[in-house]
N, C-alpha and C positions, 0 to 999 in steps of 0.2 A: 402324618408321618407314622404315628403309632399304629393306625389301622393298616397302613402299607406294610409295616414290619410284621404284624400278626398274619397278614395274608401271605407274606413270604415264608414265614415259619410253618404255616399250615395251609398250603395251597389247596384251593377248592373246598375248604372246610369253614370259611368265614362268611357270615352274613352281617353286614354293618347296619345296625338299627339305630336311628336317632329320633328324638322327639322334641317337644316344645320345652321340656324342662319342668321342674317343680315350681309353680308360680310363687308359693309362699317363701320358699328358700331364695329364689332369685330376687324377689322384692326386698328381702332382708339385706341383700348386698347391692341393691340398686341396679340389678341387671335385667329386670323384666322389660321386654321391648314394648314399645307403643303398638307395634304391629307384629304379633307372633307369626302370623301367616307369611308375611314378607320375609322375616328372618329365616324361617325354616325352608322357604323356597330358595332363597339365595344360598343358604348353607348347603342344602342337598345338591343343588346344581354345581356349586364349586367343588364339593367333595368328590362327586362322581368324575368330574374332569381331572382333578389333581391326582386321584388314586389310579387313574388310567394313564397318567403320564402326559396329559394334555395341559396347555397353559390355563391358568386361572381365568375366569370370565371377567368381563367388564365390571368395574367396581359398582357396587350397589349401595343401598341405603345402610346396610349393616355389615356386609361382608366385602372386604377390600383385599383382594389378592390377584388383581389383574396382572397377567403375564407370568405369575409365579409358576415354576415347574419343579416337581419333585424329581430328584435324580435317582432315588431308590424306589422302584415300583415293583409290584408283584407280577409274576408271569400270568397268573390267573386273577383277573380283576374281580373282587367280590361284589355281589349285588348290594346296593344301598336301599334300605327300606325305611319307611317312616312309621314310628310307633305313635299313632294318632287315632282318635276315636270319633271326632266330630265330622259331619259331612263336608264342611268346607276344607278342613285339613286333609281329609281323605281325597278330595278332588285335587288338591295340590300334589299329593302323592302320585296321583295318576299322571300329572304333568311332568314331574321332575325326579321321580324315584322309580325303583324297580319293583315296588310292591309295598306291602303293609305288614306291620307287626301288630296283632290284636291281643290286648291283654284279656285276662280272664274276667268274667265268663265269656266264652266265645262259642255260643250255640250255633248250629248250622244257619238259623235265620239271620243272625247277626253277621255271619261271614258273607252270606248272599247279599245282604243290604250294603255291606262295606264294598264289595266288588262292584256293585252298581254305582256307588259314589265315586269310584275311581274315574269313571267317564270314558269317553271314546279314545282319549289320548293315552290311556294306560298301556303299559308294555303288553305285548301279545300274550305272553304267559307269565303274569306277575307272580312274584314270590309272596306267598301269604303264610306267614308264621303265626300260629295261634297258641295261646296258653289256656289251660284249664286246670282247676283244682281236681285232684284225682285220688281215688282210693279203690283198692280191689280186695274182695274177700268172698269166700264161698257163701257166707251169710250176707245177703244183700243189705240188710239193715245195718250190719256192722260196718259196711263200706260207706253207706250214706251218712252215718253219724259224724265222722270226722270232717267231711266236706261242708257240712252245714256251717261250721265256724268260719270257713273261708268265704261263705256266701253272705255273711252278715252285712257287708257294705252295699250290696247290689240294690237295695231299696232306696238308696240316697239319690238325689237329683243328678249328680255327676255321672251316674251309671245309666242314665236314660238311653243313651245310644245303644247300649248292649241289650236293653230290655224291650225297647219300643217295637222291634220287628217280630217279637214273639207273640203267639196267640193269647197268652195269659197275662200280657203286660198290664192291662187295667186292673185285673184281679190282684196282681202282685202289688201294685201301688196301693190299692185299697187295704190289702193285708198289712203293708208297712205302716199306713196311716193309723190302723187300728191297734198296732203293736206298741207297747210302752217303750221298747228300745230295740236296737238292732239284734241283740242276742235272742230275745223272745221271737222276733220276726223270723230269724233263720231256724230256730229250734222247732217252730210250729208250721213251717212251710210245708205244703203238700209234697209227698215223696216224688210225684211226677215232675214237679218243678225242679227239685234237687237233681233228678236224673237229667233233665234238659240242660241245666246250667253247670254241669260238671261231667267228668268221666268217672263214674262210680258204679259199683255193683259187682256182680260176679265177673270172672274173666271174660266170659262170652259177651255179657252186656257191655263191658268196657270196650272190648274190641269192636262191637257194633257202633258204639258212640264215636270211636276214633274213625271208623269207616264213614260214618255219616258226615263228619267234619271234612274229610278228604273229598267226599262226593260234592259237598257244598263249595269247594274251591280251595281248601287249605292245602298247602304243599308241605308244611311241617307242623306236626301236632306235638306240643311240649306238655308233658304231664308234670304238674306241680304237686308234689306229694303232700297230702293232708294228714294231720294227726300229730300227736306229741312226739312219737318216736319216728323221726324222719328216715333213719336207716331201714327200719322195719318196713316203713311205707314204701321206700324205694324197692325193696326186695319183693313186696307184694305186687307193685306195678309191673314188674317184669313178666308177670303172668298174663298181662293184657297184651303183650307184644305178639305179633303173628309168629306162628311156629315155623322154624326153618325146615328144609328138606330132611 
């Protein structure tokens, strides 16, 4: 109902993204499912039907809304995408959703691998929304510095899906293993890796990075401003946008 209301208020401007949830938080309240894949599959299928004004599907293992119909539905039905990173979860997105939301870092190789995971049942033109840490400056090193902090977690095992498709994956893992902590890992990461894992550098280099992600299949590229002064970072990111006529 909340998504339907948002879609009514902002027709054609809403993309509904859902994920598995935060396991630690959900376990604290006893809500982590025995089968996360089953839950997200049932939930996405039901959500897409309900928000389009169709009756809810047959009751499943977790989602029970058979025959339910929303009376207030939007004129423009928003796409429903899954914010998931694992290959099995992305295959589910190909079956029951309109696309993917890929968290940062979303290098072109990761986008390409994720599209393959969607499988043959995927929507003809899936919605692929990606996020990347971003900073723009005429001095390239000044732009790379703030995104390094945002890349501190990417050496951890849970980010493997983002890193595995990249040509320097093994080197990155070895660098993390040799680093005393995540901060040192990111601060000493080669500049080429930082460029690949973010949208950072001069305005021209940032625009090229955005173009490369679109070429790989992204339909929306979200720039997550890096640096202590987020307002100043946002203003700098505007310089990476394509110039109008």
